Backbone as JSON Lines, residues from 0, in Angstrom:
{"i":0,"aa":"M","n":[255.58,38.4,36.32],"ca":[255.04,39.62,36.02],"c":[256.21,40.99,36.66]}
{"i":1,"aa":"T","n":[256.47,41.58,35.82],"ca":[257.2,42.62,36.09],"c":[256.09,43.59,36.8]}
{"i":2,"aa":"I","n":[256.97,44.07,38.37],"ca":[255.79,45.13,38.91],"c":[256.34,46.44,38.76]}
{"i":3,"aa":"A","n":[256.05,47.52,38.38],"ca":[256.69,48.66,38.19],"c":[256.91,49.46,39.72]}
{"i":4,"aa":"A","n":[257.88,49.81,39.55],"ca":[258.63,50.55,40.85],"c":[257.64,51.35,41.76]}
{"i":5,"aa":"E","n":[256.83,52.01,40.74],"ca":[255.91,53.16,41.15],"c":[254.47,52.35,42.02]}
{"i":6,"aa":"A","n":[254.33,51.73,41.2],"ca":[253.22,50.76,42.0],"c":[253.67,50.27,42.97]}
{"i":7,"aa":"L","n":[254.66,49.56,43.34],"ca":[254.97,48.93,44.83],"c":[255.21,50.08,45.73]}
{"i":8,"aa":"K","n":[255.73,51.12,45.34],"ca":[256.06,52.42,46.23],"c":[254.42,52.93,46.56]}
{"i":9,"aa":"Q","n":[253.47,53.11,45.74],"ca":[252.31,53.22,46.38],"c":[251.51,52.23,47.13]}
{"i":10,"aa":"S","n":[251.96,50.98,47.04],"ca":[251.43,49.79,47.85],"c":[251.98,50.01,49.3]}
{"i":11,"aa":"R","n":[253.21,50.11,49.13],"ca":[254.08,50.22,50.48],"c":[253.06,51.53,51.34]}
{"i":12,"aa":"Q","n":[253.03,52.73,50.69],"ca":[252.44,53.79,51.2],"c":[251.02,53.65,51.89]}
{"i":13,"aa":"V","n":[250.23,52.98,51.18],"ca":[249.04,52.46,51.65],"c":[249.19,51.66,53.16]}
{"i":14,"aa":"I","n":[250.16,50.38,52.42],"ca":[250.17,49.77,53.79],"c":[250.56,50.36,55.2]}
{"i":15,"aa":"D","n":[251.65,51.21,55.06],"ca":[252.42,51.78,55.98],"c":[251.2,52.56,56.74]}
{"i":16,"aa":"M","n":[250.03,53.16,55.75],"ca":[248.98,53.92,56.72],"c":[248.41,53.07,57.52]}
{"i":17,"aa":"Y","n":[247.84,52.23,56.94],"ca":[247.05,50.94,57.72],"c":[247.78,50.61,58.76]}
{"i":18,"aa":"E","n":[249.15,50.19,58.85],"ca":[249.85,50.01,59.77],"c":[249.62,50.9,61.07]}
{"i":19,"aa":"A","n":[249.81,52.31,60.46],"ca":[249.71,53.45,61.8],"c":[247.87,53.28,62.1]}
{"i":20,"aa":"Y","n":[247.08,53.02,61.45],"ca":[246.04,53.11,61.86],"c":[244.86,51.95,61.82]}
{"i":21,"aa":"A","n":[245.68,50.88,62.01],"ca":[244.74,49.6,61.88],"c":[243.89,49.85,63.42]}
{"i":22,"aa":"D","n":[244.4,50.07,64.45],"ca":[243.68,50.0,65.79],"c":[242.51,50.89,65.67]}
{"i":23,"aa":"R","n":[242.78,51.96,65.26],"ca":[241.87,52.72,65.27],"c":[240.68,52.49,64.42]}
{"i":24,"aa":"Y","n":[240.99,52.32,63.17],"ca":[240.17,51.28,62.25],"c":[239.02,50.25,62.75]}
{"i":25,"aa":"D","n":[239.78,49.48,63.47],"ca":[239.22,48.16,64.15],"c":[238.09,48.86,65.06]}
{"i":26,"aa":"E","n":[238.2,49.92,65.71],"ca":[237.37,50.41,66.53],"c":[236.41,51.01,65.97]}
{"i":27,"aa":"I","n":[236.44,51.62,64.45],"ca":[235.67,52.47,64.04],"c":[234.53,51.46,63.32]}
{"i":28,"aa":"V","n":[234.81,50.4,62.62],"ca":[234.34,49.41,61.95],"c":[233.09,48.72,62.68]}
{"i":29,"aa":"G","n":[233.25,48.63,64.05],"ca":[232.48,47.93,64.88],"c":[232.47,46.38,64.65]}
{"i":30,"aa":"S","n":[231.74,45.54,65.26],"ca":[231.4,44.22,65.35],"c":[230.99,43.7,64.12]}
{"i":31,"aa":"E","n":[230.21,44.0,63.28],"ca":[229.57,43.24,62.18],"c":[229.35,44.05,60.81]}
{"i":32,"aa":"P","n":[229.47,43.63,59.82],"ca":[229.21,44.45,58.38],"c":[228.12,45.23,58.3]}
{"i":33,"aa":"I","n":[228.1,46.34,57.76],"ca":[226.93,47.14,57.38],"c":[225.81,46.18,56.53]}
{"i":34,"aa":"E","n":[224.75,46.68,56.74],"ca":[223.55,45.77,56.08],"c":[223.71,45.39,54.8]}
{"i":35,"aa":"R","n":[223.99,46.64,53.7],"ca":[224.29,46.13,52.3],"c":[225.36,45.33,52.09]}
{"i":36,"aa":"V","n":[226.54,45.32,52.84],"ca":[227.47,44.38,52.55],"c":[227.35,42.96,53.18]}
{"i":37,"aa":"Q","n":[226.77,42.87,54.2],"ca":[225.81,41.89,54.49],"c":[225.07,40.96,53.57]}
{"i":38,"aa":"A","n":[224.03,41.66,52.95],"ca":[223.44,41.32,52.09],"c":[224.44,40.91,50.93]}
{"i":39,"aa":"A","n":[225.3,41.68,50.15],"ca":[226.26,41.12,49.25],"c":[226.95,39.71,49.52]}
{"i":40,"aa":"L","n":[227.39,39.78,51.05],"ca":[228.18,38.59,51.56],"c":[227.12,37.45,51.49]}
{"i":41,"aa":"K","n":[225.65,37.58,51.61],"ca":[224.87,36.43,51.86],"c":[224.59,35.85,50.1]}
{"i":42,"aa":"R","n":[224.72,36.91,49.06],"ca":[224.55,36.39,47.83],"c":[225.98,35.87,47.44]}
{"i":43,"aa":"L","n":[226.98,36.03,47.94],"ca":[228.27,35.42,47.44],"c":[228.01,33.66,48.06]}
{"i":44,"aa":"A","n":[227.69,33.74,49.57],"ca":[227.39,32.68,50.07],"c":[226.55,31.5,49.43]}
{"i":45,"aa":"A","n":[225.56,32.6,48.96],"ca":[224.67,31.28,48.1],"c":[224.97,30.74,46.74]}
{"i":46,"aa":"E","n":[226.03,31.63,46.26],"ca":[226.84,31.0,44.9],"c":[227.58,29.97,45.35]}
{"i":47,"aa":"V","n":[228.22,29.92,46.43],"ca":[229.55,29.34,46.64],"c":[228.94,28.07,47.69]}
{"i":48,"aa":"G","n":[227.87,28.23,48.41],"ca":[227.61,27.13,49.35],"c":[228.82,26.61,50.29]}
{"i":49,"aa":"T","n":[228.73,25.86,51.32],"ca":[229.23,25.77,52.6],"c":[230.65,24.99,52.43]}
{"i":50,"aa":"D","n":[230.54,24.2,51.36],"ca":[232.11,23.12,50.65],"c":[232.9,24.07,50.1]}
{"i":51,"aa":"G","n":[232.63,25.59,49.5],"ca":[233.39,26.37,49.06],"c":[234.77,26.88,50.06]}
{"i":52,"aa":"Q","n":[235.83,27.02,48.96],"ca":[236.96,27.85,49.66],"c":[237.12,29.28,49.02]}
{"i":53,"aa":"I","n":[236.9,30.01,50.08],"ca":[237.23,31.5,49.8],"c":[238.51,31.85,50.12]}
{"i":54,"aa":"L","n":[238.97,32.94,49.16],"ca":[240.08,33.73,49.37],"c":[239.48,34.99,49.69]}
{"i":55,"aa":"E","n":[239.98,35.82,50.81],"ca":[240.19,37.34,51.14],"c":[240.85,38.03,50.91]}
{"i":56,"aa":"I","n":[240.86,38.93,50.02],"ca":[241.88,39.95,49.93],"c":[241.66,40.99,50.59]}
{"i":57,"aa":"G","n":[242.21,41.71,51.75],"ca":[242.31,42.7,52.5],"c":[241.02,42.49,53.32]}
{"i":58,"aa":"S","n":[241.48,41.48,54.34],"ca":[240.69,41.44,55.53],"c":[240.48,42.28,56.5]}
{"i":59,"aa":"G","n":[241.38,43.1,56.63],"ca":[241.77,44.02,57.48],"c":[241.27,43.43,59.17]}
{"i":60,"aa":"A","n":[240.18,44.21,59.73],"ca":[240.2,43.85,61.28],"c":[239.27,42.35,60.93]}
{"i":61,"aa":"G","n":[238.74,41.86,59.84],"ca":[238.04,40.48,59.7],"c":[236.79,40.17,60.04]}
{"i":62,"aa":"R","n":[235.75,41.55,60.14],"ca":[234.11,41.32,60.39],"c":[233.81,41.08,59.15]}
{"i":63,"aa":"E","n":[234.16,41.08,57.81],"ca":[233.43,40.37,57.03],"c":[233.78,38.79,57.01]}
{"i":64,"aa":"A","n":[235.1,38.52,57.19],"ca":[235.19,37.1,57.15],"c":[234.53,36.43,58.27]}
{"i":65,"aa":"D","n":[234.22,37.08,59.43],"ca":[233.61,36.51,60.5],"c":[232.43,36.33,60.3]}
{"i":66,"aa":"F","n":[231.49,37.21,59.52],"ca":[230.14,36.91,58.76],"c":[229.88,35.72,57.85]}
{"i":67,"aa":"L","n":[231.14,35.66,57.28],"ca":[230.99,34.51,56.53],"c":[231.05,33.2,56.79]}
{"i":68,"aa":"E","n":[232.26,32.99,57.83],"ca":[232.33,31.9,58.76],"c":[231.21,31.51,59.37]}
{"i":69,"aa":"D","n":[230.55,32.76,60.21],"ca":[228.99,32.2,60.64],"c":[228.16,31.84,59.69]}
{"i":70,"aa":"L","n":[228.19,31.82,58.29],"ca":[227.11,31.58,57.36],"c":[227.77,30.27,56.91]}
{"i":71,"aa":"G","n":[228.73,29.64,57.68],"ca":[229.2,28.25,57.33],"c":[230.34,27.95,56.22]}
{"i":72,"aa":"L","n":[230.92,29.55,55.84],"ca":[231.99,29.3,54.64],"c":[233.25,28.96,55.44]}
{"i":73,"aa":"H","n":[234.18,28.31,54.38],"ca":[235.42,28.39,54.52],"c":[236.7,29.31,54.02]}
{"i":74,"aa":"L","n":[237.61,30.31,54.74],"ca":[238.06,31.45,54.23],"c":[239.39,31.16,54.67]}
{"i":75,"aa":"R","n":[240.08,31.59,53.4],"ca":[241.84,32.02,53.84],"c":[241.88,33.64,54.22]}
{"i":76,"aa":"R","n":[242.1,34.05,55.26],"ca":[242.07,35.25,55.3],"c":[243.29,36.07,54.96]}
{"i":77,"aa":"T","n":[243.51,37.14,54.45],"ca":[244.65,37.75,54.03],"c":[244.73,39.3,54.15]}
{"i":78,"aa":"D","n":[246.05,40.16,54.48],"ca":[245.89,41.23,54.58],"c":[247.31,41.54,54.37]}
{"i":79,"aa":"A","n":[247.73,42.88,53.8],"ca":[249.06,43.18,53.46],"c":[249.62,44.06,54.75]}
{"i":80,"aa":"T","n":[248.7,44.26,55.43],"ca":[249.0,45.47,56.78],"c":[249.49,44.19,58.3]}
{"i":81,"aa":"R","n":[250.58,44.22,58.65],"ca":[250.71,43.06,59.74],"c":[250.14,43.31,60.97]}
{"i":82,"aa":"R","n":[249.85,44.44,61.22],"ca":[248.81,44.73,62.39],"c":[247.56,44.4,62.54]}
{"i":83,"aa":"F","n":[246.99,44.39,61.01],"ca":[245.48,43.74,60.92],"c":[245.86,42.22,61.49]}
{"i":84,"aa":"L","n":[246.82,41.55,61.15],"ca":[247.02,40.02,61.0],"c":[247.04,39.89,62.8]}
{"i":85,"aa":"E","n":[247.76,40.89,63.17],"ca":[247.96,40.86,64.79],"c":[246.33,40.83,65.57]}
{"i":86,"aa":"I","n":[245.8,41.72,65.25],"ca":[244.64,42.33,65.66],"c":[243.54,40.94,65.54]}
{"i":87,"aa":"Q","n":[243.55,40.14,64.43],"ca":[242.87,39.32,63.88],"c":[243.31,38.11,64.96]}
{"i":88,"aa":"A","n":[244.55,37.91,65.35],"ca":[245.13,36.62,65.72],"c":[245.07,36.75,67.37]}
{"i":89,"aa":"A","n":[244.61,38.04,67.97],"ca":[244.17,38.33,69.27],"c":[242.8,37.6,69.49]}
{"i":90,"aa":"R","n":[242.23,37.46,68.43],"ca":[240.58,37.14,68.61],"c":[240.86,35.4,68.17]}
{"i":91,"aa":"G","n":[241.72,34.84,67.91],"ca":[242.0,33.72,67.56],"c":[241.88,33.1,66.19]}
{"i":92,"aa":"K","n":[241.82,34.29,65.36],"ca":[241.78,34.24,63.96],"c":[243.03,34.02,63.11]}
{"i":93,"aa":"Q","n":[243.49,33.02,62.39],"ca":[244.49,32.95,61.3],"c":[244.43,33.84,60.13]}
{"i":94,"aa":"A","n":[245.57,34.99,59.8],"ca":[245.22,35.41,58.43],"c":[246.56,35.35,58.16]}
{"i":95,"aa":"D","n":[246.98,35.48,56.52],"ca":[248.1,35.28,56.0],"c":[248.66,36.74,55.72]}
{"i":96,"aa":"L","n":[249.82,36.83,55.53],"ca":[250.36,38.31,54.84],"c":[249.99,38.29,53.43]}
{"i":97,"aa":"L","n":[249.7,39.1,52.44],"ca":[249.3,38.83,51.25],"c":[249.34,40.44,50.66]}
{"i":98,"aa":"D","n":[250.32,41.01,49.61],"ca":[249.96,41.99,48.96],"c":[249.5,41.79,47.45]}
{"i":99,"aa":"V","n":[248.22,41.99,47.1],"ca":[247.45,41.61,45.95],"c":[248.26,42.43,44.99]}
{"i":100,"aa":"V","n":[249.05,43.32,44.73],"ca":[250.04,43.92,43.52],"c":[251.11,42.76,43.7]}
{"i":101,"aa":"A","n":[251.73,42.31,44.5],"ca":[253.18,42.25,44.58],"c":[253.08,40.44,44.66]}
{"i":102,"aa":"D","n":[252.29,39.98,45.27],"ca":[252.09,38.53,45.32],"c":[251.12,37.74,44.92]}
{"i":103,"aa":"E","n":[251.25,36.15,44.44],"ca":[250.45,35.46,43.67],"c":[249.54,34.91,44.81]}
{"i":104,"aa":"L","n":[248.32,34.79,44.15],"ca":[247.09,34.63,45.24],"c":[246.95,33.08,45.49]}
{"i":105,"aa":"G","n":[247.61,32.05,44.81],"ca":[247.21,30.48,45.14],"c":[246.1,29.96,44.42]}
{"i":106,"aa":"G","n":[245.37,29.06,44.96],"ca":[244.06,28.64,44.64],"c":[244.13,27.46,43.61]}
{"i":107,"aa":"P","n":[243.17,26.6,43.12],"ca":[242.22,27.28,43.04],"c":[240.88,27.5,44.06]}
{"i":108,"aa":"Y","n":[240.29,28.83,44.01],"ca":[239.19,29.07,44.95],"c":[237.88,29.25,44.39]}
{"i":109,"aa":"D","n":[236.56,28.64,45.25],"ca":[235.55,28.86,44.66],"c":[235.23,30.1,44.46]}
{"i":110,"aa":"A","n":[235.73,30.97,45.25],"ca":[235.55,32.49,45.32],"c":[236.49,33.37,46.24]}
{"i":111,"aa":"V","n":[236.71,34.91,45.39],"ca":[237.83,35.54,45.94],"c":[236.76,36.8,46.4]}
{"i":112,"aa":"V","n":[237.15,37.28,47.34],"ca":[236.29,38.43,48.19],"c":[237.79,39.66,48.15]}
{"i":113,"aa":"A","n":[237.27,41.16,47.47],"ca":[237.88,42.15,47.54],"c":[237.03,43.14,48.1]}
{"i":114,"aa":"L","n":[236.61,43.65,49.42],"ca":[235.8,44.41,49.5],"c":[236.74,46.1,50.15]}
{"i":115,"aa":"C","n":[236.5,46.97,49.55],"ca":[237.19,48.06,49.72],"c":[238.41,48.22,49.96]}
{"i":116,"aa":"V","n":[239.2,47.46,48.8],"ca":[240.54,47.11,48.52],"c":[241.18,47.38,47.34]}
{"i":117,"aa":"L","n":[240.84,47.22,46.26],"ca":[241.46,47.1,45.07],"c":[241.28,48.4,44.44]}
{"i":118,"aa":"F","n":[240.41,49.68,44.95],"ca":[240.86,50.87,44.75],"c":[241.78,51.7,44.77]}
{"i":119,"aa":"Y","n":[243.0,50.95,45.51],"ca":[243.86,51.33,45.88],"c":[245.08,51.15,44.97]}
{"i":120,"aa":"V","n":[244.62,50.14,43.95],"ca":[245.62,49.82,42.88],"c":[245.55,50.9,41.59]}
{"i":121,"aa":"R","n":[246.76,50.95,41.04],"ca":[246.65,51.88,39.95],"c":[246.08,51.52,38.74]}
{"i":122,"aa":"R","n":[245.6,52.26,38.01],"ca":[244.89,52.0,36.46],"c":[246.11,50.85,35.96]}
{"i":123,"aa":"A","n":[247.21,51.49,35.91],"ca":[248.19,50.65,35.16],"c":[248.31,49.26,35.29]}
{"i":124,"aa":"E","n":[248.0,48.76,36.52],"ca":[248.23,47.61,37.24],"c":[246.97,46.56,37.64]}
{"i":125,"aa":"I","n":[245.43,47.42,37.43],"ca":[244.43,46.85,37.69],"c":[244.25,45.64,36.85]}
{"i":126,"aa":"E","n":[244.62,45.79,35.34],"ca":[244.01,44.31,34.7],"c":[245.08,43.34,35.2]}
{"i":127,"aa":"A","n":[246.36,43.6,35.63],"ca":[247.04,42.43,35.9],"c":[246.42,41.95,37.51]}
{"i":128,"aa":"V","n":[246.04,42.56,37.99],"ca":[245.56,42.36,39.37],"c":[244.15,41.48,39.09]}
{"i":129,"aa":"L","n":[243.57,42.3,38.24],"ca":[242.22,40.82,37.94],"c":[242.5,39.92,37.14]}
{"i":130,"aa":"G","n":[243.48,39.39,36.31],"ca":[244.11,38.8,35.79],"c":[244.32,37.54,36.57]}
{"i":131,"aa":"K","n":[244.88,37.91,38.03],"ca":[245.6,37.14,38.8],"c":[244.45,36.77,40.0]}
{"i":132,"aa":"V","n":[243.3,37.47,40.22],"ca":[242.28,36.96,40.46],"c":[241.42,35.9,39.73]}
{"i":133,"aa":"A","n":[241.38,36.18,38.61],"ca":[240.99,35.2,37.47],"c":[241.61,33.76,37.41]}
{"i":134,"aa":"Q","n":[242.81,34.1,37.5],"ca":[243.83,32.71,37.25],"c":[243.11,32.03,38.81]}
{"i":135,"aa":"S","n":[243.06,32.39,40.05],"ca":[243.35,32.04,40.87],"c":[241.71,31.08,41.52]}
{"i":136,"aa":"L","n":[240.99,31.39,40.56],"ca":[239.5,30.94,40.64],"c":[239.51,29.91,39.62]}
{"i":137,"aa":"R","n":[238.26,28.55,40.27],"ca":[238.21,27.44,39.24],"c":[237.26,28.16,38.71]}
{"i":138,"aa":"P","n":[236.89,27.15,37.26],"ca":[235.86,27.6,36.75],"c":[234.33,27.39,37.36]}
{"i":139,"aa":"G","n":[233.52,28.65,36.81],"ca":[232.46,28.89,37.68],"c":[232.72,29.61,39.12]}
{"i":140,"aa":"G","n":[233.79,29.68,39.49],"ca":[234.28,30.64,40.77],"c":[233.55,31.81,40.41]}
{"i":141,"aa":"V","n":[233.24,32.37,41.79],"ca":[233.06,33.93,41.55],"c":[233.86,34.92,42.76]}
{"i":142,"aa":"F","n":[233.57,36.22,42.1],"ca":[234.31,37.28,42.77],"c":[233.66,38.32,42.96]}
{"i":143,"aa":"L","n":[233.48,38.66,44.23],"ca":[232.74,39.87,44.86],"c":[233.99,40.84,45.24]}
{"i":144,"aa":"V","n":[233.69,42.04,44.51],"ca":[234.67,43.17,44.76],"c":[233.83,44.67,44.66]}
{"i":145,"aa":"S","n":[233.98,45.39,45.79],"ca":[233.56,46.73,45.82],"c":[234.55,47.79,45.18]}
{"i":146,"aa":"M","n":[234.44,48.8,44.67],"ca":[235.37,49.87,44.06],"c":[234.54,51.2,44.46]}
{"i":147,"aa":"R","n":[235.34,52.61,44.6],"ca":[235.12,53.57,44.57],"c":[234.48,53.97,42.96]}
{"i":148,"aa":"H","n":[233.3,54.66,43.04],"ca":[232.61,55.22,41.73],"c":[232.72,56.82,41.56]}
{"i":149,"aa":"G","n":[233.28,56.74,40.07],"ca":[233.57,58.24,39.78],"c":[234.33,58.4,38.79]}
{"i":150,"aa":"D","n":[234.86,59.5,38.44],"ca":[235.88,59.51,37.36],"c":[237.26,60.19,38.13]}
{"i":151,"aa":"G","n":[238.23,59.48,37.69],"ca":[239.6,60.32,37.54],"c":[240.45,59.73,39.37]}
{"i":152,"aa":"E","n":[240.98,60.31,40.01],"ca":[241.74,59.58,40.98],"c":[241.73,61.1,42.15]}
{"i":153,"aa":"K","n":[242.03,60.38,43.09],"ca":[241.69,61.49,44.52],"c":[243.48,60.97,45.18]}
{"i":154,"aa":"N","n":[244.16,62.26,45.13],"ca":[245.76,62.0,45.55],"c":[245.74,62.64,46.83]}
{"i":155,"aa":"G","n":[246.69,62.45,47.76],"ca":[246.85,63.02,48.74],"c":[248.23,62.19,49.25]}
{"i":156,"aa":"E","n":[247.98,61.38,50.66],"ca":[249.19,61.05,51.19],"c":[249.08,59.68,50.63]}
{"i":157,"aa":"Y","n":[248.16,58.86,49.65],"ca":[248.01,57.76,49.32],"c":[246.95,58.2,47.91]}
{"i":158,"aa":"Q","n":[247.08,57.26,46.87],"ca":[246.17,57.53,45.67],"c":[244.9,56.69,45.77]}
{"i":159,"aa":"T","n":[243.88,56.94,45.48],"ca":[242.55,56.02,45.35],"c":[242.68,56.31,43.96]}
{"i":160,"aa":"V","n":[241.84,55.26,43.26],"ca":[241.23,55.49,41.49],"c":[239.89,55.06,41.76]}
{"i":161,"aa":"L","n":[238.89,55.77,40.98],"ca":[237.84,55.69,40.94],"c":[237.14,55.02,39.34]}
{"i":162,"aa":"W","n":[236.23,54.2,39.47],"ca":[236.08,53.68,38.27],"c":[234.2,53.98,38.06]}
{"i":163,"aa":"R","n":[234.26,54.14,37.12],"ca":[232.86,54.26,36.49],"c":[232.1,52.89,36.06]}
{"i":164,"aa":"R","n":[231.05,52.54,36.28],"ca":[230.37,51.08,36.24],"c":[231.11,50.18,35.37]}
{"i":165,"aa":"D","n":[230.61,51.05,33.77],"ca":[230.73,49.96,32.84],"c":[232.12,49.59,32.64]}
{"i":166,"aa":"D","n":[232.85,50.75,32.7],"ca":[234.37,50.7,32.32],"c":[234.88,49.83,33.4]}
{"i":167,"aa":"F","n":[234.5,49.49,34.89],"ca":[235.06,48.29,35.39],"c":[234.54,47.03,35.09]}
{"i":168,"aa":"A","n":[233.16,46.98,35.0],"ca":[232.66,45.77,34.39],"c":[233.52,45.11,32.97]}
{"i":169,"aa":"R","n":[233.87,46.01,32.48],"ca":[234.65,45.54,31.1],"c":[235.89,44.93,31.36]}
{"i":170,"aa":"L","n":[236.44,45.32,32.65],"ca":[237.59,44.64,32.8],"c":[237.52,43.51,33.39]}
{"i":171,"aa":"L","n":[236.39,43.4,34.19],"ca":[236.16,42.1,34.7],"c":[235.8,41.47,33.62]}
{"i":172,"aa":"E","n":[235.44,41.41,32.72],"ca":[234.78,40.51,31.27],"c":[236.09,40.51,30.72]}
{"i":173,"aa":"D","n":[236.91,41.31,30.52],"ca":[238.5,40.98,29.67],"c":[239.0,40.29,30.45]}
{"i":174,"aa":"A","n":[238.87,39.85,31.9],"ca":[239.58,38.9,32.61],"c":[238.95,37.56,32.49]}
{"i":175,"aa":"G","n":[237.84,37.45,32.02],"ca":[237.24,36.22,32.05],"c":[236.11,36.12,33.17]}
{"i":176,"aa":"M","n":[235.79,37.06,33.77],"ca":[234.69,36.92,34.39],"c":[233.45,37.5,34.23]}
{"i":177,"aa":"A","n":[232.08,36.88,33.97],"ca":[230.98,37.85,33.5],"c":[230.28,38.48,35.02]}
{"i":178,"aa":"V","n":[229.63,39.85,34.63],"ca":[229.15,40.22,35.88],"c":[227.75,39.63,36.04]}
{"i":179,"aa":"V","n":[227.39,39.2,37.0],"ca":[226.2,38.42,36.89],"c":[224.97,39.43,38.3]}
{"i":180,"aa":"W","n":[225.58,40.46,38.87],"ca":[225.15,41.3,39.62],"c":[225.81,42.7,39.89]}
{"i":181,"aa":"D","n":[225.46,43.76,40.07],"ca":[226.25,44.9,40.57],"c":[225.35,45.87,41.33]}
{"i":182,"aa":"E","n":[225.72,46.66,42.68],"ca":[224.84,47.71,43.23],"c":[225.71,48.78,43.1]}
{"i":183,"aa":"F","n":[225.22,50.14,43.07],"ca":[225.23,51.22,43.37],"c":[225.33,51.81,44.7]}
{"i":184,"aa":"A","n":[226.0,52.48,45.7],"ca":[225.47,52.91,46.9],"c":[226.35,54.28,47.31]}
{"i":185,"aa":"V","n":[225.7,55.0,48.06],"ca":[226.26,56.0,48.57],"c":[226.45,56.03,50.26]}
{"i":186,"aa":"N","n":[227.64,56.07,50.64],"ca":[227.94,56.22,52.14],"c":[227.0,57.47,52.57]}
{"i":187,"aa":"T","n":[226.4,56.93,53.89],"ca":[225.71,58.05,54.51],"c":[226.3,59.09,55.18]}
{"i":188,"aa":"G","n":[227.52,58.51,55.58],"ca":[228.72,59.38,56.58],"c":[229.42,60.36,55.7]}
{"i":189,"aa":"N","n":[230.01,60.03,54.6],"ca":[230.81,60.91,53.94],"c":[230.39,60.93,52.53]}
{"i":190,"aa":"G","n":[229.55,60.66,51.86],"ca":[228.77,60.89,50.53],"c":[229.76,60.2,49.44]}
{"i":191,"aa":"E","n":[230.67,59.08,49.89],"ca":[231.47,58.48,48.75],"c":[230.69,57.76,48.08]}
{"i":192,"aa":"E","n":[230.73,57.62,46.74],"ca":[230.06,56.79,45.61],"c":[230.84,55.43,45.77]}
{"i":193,"aa":"W","n":[230.06,54.12,45.64],"ca":[230.86,52.93,45.81],"c":[230.07,52.14,44.84]}
{"i":194,"aa":"I","n":[230.65,51.13,43.92],"ca":[230.02,49.99,43.13],"c":[230.34,48.78,43.42]}
{"i":195,"aa":"S","n":[229.25,48.03,43.9],"ca":[230.31,46.49,43.98],"c":[229.44,45.36,42.96]}
{"i":196,"aa":"F","n":[230.46,44.47,42.78],"ca":[230.13,43.72,41.73],"c":[230.24,42.32,42.19]}
{"i":197,"aa":"L","n":[229.36,41.23,41.57],"ca":[229.58,39.7,41.61],"c":[229.64,39.44,40.35]}
{"i":198,"aa":"A","n":[230.87,38.81,39.96],"ca":[231.28,38.16,38.57],"c":[231.39,36.65,38.94]}
{"i":199,"aa":"V","n":[231.38,35.73,37.54],"ca":[231.56,34.49,37.6],"c":[232.66,34.32,36.49]}
{"i":200,"aa":"K","n":[233.34,33.42,36.65],"ca":[234.68,32.96,35.96],"c":[234.02,31.62,34.98]}
{"i":201,"aa":"G","n":[234.34,32.27,33.84],"ca":[233.6,31.13,32.71],"c":[234.57,29.77,32.61]}
{"i":202,"aa":"S","n":[233.95,28.86,32.05],"ca":[234.33,27.65,32.23],"c":[235.59,27.5,31.32]}
């Protein structure tokens, strides 16, 4: 797959931002996921079972991965930010360097998790990224993803892309994954709107 130079540039900008911000981010997120994220992760765990193998894209400080492992699941933790890998290593956790835009994902996995990460992917690349996710899943595998909800894009030092529920659900379906659950939520702190999806790859 040929990746546009602008896509690689934007991905690098986001990674560099998190390299500088990783330690502060680790302090802010706390020791465990918020309640609604815990509920979504439990829903994923119920679908996968304890024998499943899970790829987590954008593990960050690793708190969601910790939660899933506490439920008995097996994860491959990954992030594109080296500092996050170091933070996890200091807690005895192994994580691999992986850029979802530029790298292959491996597999097959029983599930892929991508929380608060794919909204950095440009519209021009999102279909290809979701195609890679689907390809990495076994038939019947599940994908848990959260995206910023709304219209248009937010521009600043780095770009974030907003999606309406039906538009993103259609992309998942086009990639061969059927949506079995979704949830809309508003962050109490900053008013950001989010939509989460659980989708299952067809056989």
